[in-house]
C-alpha positions, 0 to 999 in steps of 0.5 A: 601267617599261619604256622603251617604256611610259615613252614611250608615257605621256609622248607621250600626255600631251603629246598631251593637253596639246597638245590642251587647249591649242590654243585658247590664243593665244600667251602672252608671257613677263613677263620681258623679257631684256636681252642684251649681244653682244660681237664681234671686229670694230668696231661697223658694220664692213662685212659682219662688224660689220653682220652682228652687228647684223642678228643682234641685230635678228633675235633681238629680232623672232623672240622678239617683243620679249622679248629685246633685244640690245645689240651691243658692237664691239671694245674697246667692252666687251672687246678683240677676242680676249677675246670667248670668254672674256667669254661663258665668264665671263658678261660677256655672253650672246652672242659674234659671232666667228670660231672660229679666234680661239678656238684653245686656249680649248676642245677643241672649237674646236681642229682634229683 
């Protein structure tokens, strides 16, 4: 099958499915998710800590309440400089910190 044919068929199928579902209202997912956000700053720290709280609130609003994010300040769940590792291990779903704290942890985060 040619690549173009594949895209034409996939596009046509998407158009048909989209048209068929146009009259259906927004469907809320059955399962809610509770995520943990670990930060490198103390909880409610001016600007940086409060920014993490605002981000958590926005995620909840934009997901229609399906995703609830609990913010943990530095040392509440993990030490401040272990945020990257905690997210990598799956201890938390989200990390809020500065990329310069990740030096040496990932090639993508190391400067050129």
